[in-house]
C-alpha positions in Angstrom: -8.8 -7.2 -15.0 -11.8 -5.5 -16.5 -12.4 -1.9 -15.1 -15.5 -1.5 -13.0 -18.1 0.4 -15.0 -21.3 2.0 -13.8 -24.1 3.7 -15.6 -24.8 7.3 -14.8 -28.4 8.6 -14.6 -27.9 10.0 -18.2 -27.1 6.5 -19.5 -23.3 7.3 -20.0 -20.8 4.9 -18.5 -18.1 6.0 -16.1 -15.0 4.2 -14.9 -14.3 4.0 -11.2 -11.4 6.3 -10.1 -9.4 3.2 -9.1 -9.5 1.8 -12.6 -8.8 5.0 -14.6 -5.6 4.8 -16.5 -2.4 5.6 -14.5 0.5 7.6 -15.9 3.3 5.5 -17.6 5.4 3.4 -15.2 2.8 3.4 -12.5 0.6 0.7 -11.1 -1.7 0.3 -8.1 -2.1 -2.4 -5.5 -3.7 -3.0 -2.2 -2.0 -3.6 1.1 -3.0 -6.2 3.7 -5.6 -3.9 5.2 -7.2 -3.4 1.7 -5.9 0.2 1.3 -5.1 1.3 -2.2 -1.6 2.5 -2.9 0.4 3.4 -6.0 3.7 2.1 -7.2 6.2 4.3 -9.2 8.3 1.7 -11.0 10.6 4.3 -12.6 11.7 5.7 -9.2 11.1 2.6 -7.1 8.7 4.4 -4.7 5.2 4.0 -3.4 2.6 6.5 -2.3 -0.9 6.7 -1.1 -2.0 9.6 -3.3 -3.1 8.8 -6.9 -0.4 10.1 -9.3 -1.4 12.8 -11.7 -0.1 13.1 -15.3 1.5 16.4 -14.4 3.5 14.9 -11.5 4.3 11.6 -13.2 7.6 12.8 -14.4 8.9 13.4 -10.9 8.7 17.2 -11.1 5.3 17.4 -9.3 4.8 19.3 -6.2 6.0 17.7 -2.9 3.2 18.9 -0.6 3.6 18.9 3.2 0.8 16.3 3.5 2.4 13.8 1.1 5.8 14.3 2.7 4.3 13.7 6.1 2.5 10.6 4.9 5.7 9.2 3.4 7.5 9.8 6.7 4.7 8.0 8.6 4.8 5.1 6.2 8.6 4.7 6.7 8.1 4.8 10.5 5.3 2.3 10.3 7.3 -0.2 8.2 10.3 0.2 10.6 8.1 -0.4 13.6 6.6 -3.5 12.0 10.1 -4.8 11.1 11.2 -4.2 14.7 8.2 -5.9 16.2 8.7 -9.0 14.0 12.3 -9.2 15.2 11.3 -8.9 18.9 8.5 -11.5 18.7 10.0 -14.9 19.5 9.0 -17.8 17.2 7.9 -20.8 19.2 10.1 -23.8 18.6 8.8 -27.4 19.0 11.0 -27.8 22.1 9.5 -24.8 23.9 6.0 -25.7 22.8 6.4 -29.3 24.2 7.9 -27.9 27.4 5.0 -25.5 27.9 2.4 -28.2 27.5 4.3 -30.6 29.8 4.5 -28.1 32.6 0.8 -27.5 32.5 -0.2 -31.1 32.8 
């Protein structure tokens, strides 16, 4: 895809932050809600914060906020997985029985 480019008042072009080059072994994607997240292919991890060149080798700071965000993300995925397992899938037999009992 072509990076989004806009002209500044001085006439220079700028690339949107989403389209700036990522460190090696990183890519970006959007989740189902349209939120941008980043994929670290070398360590098989994802994160919400844009990776920096300094932290791309895995030695970057592990701030409290990013740690908390990762923990919440793990909880969110676990809750979604559990909800999917608890939600019954209608079968043709139950759907037919439900319509027959209402008529």
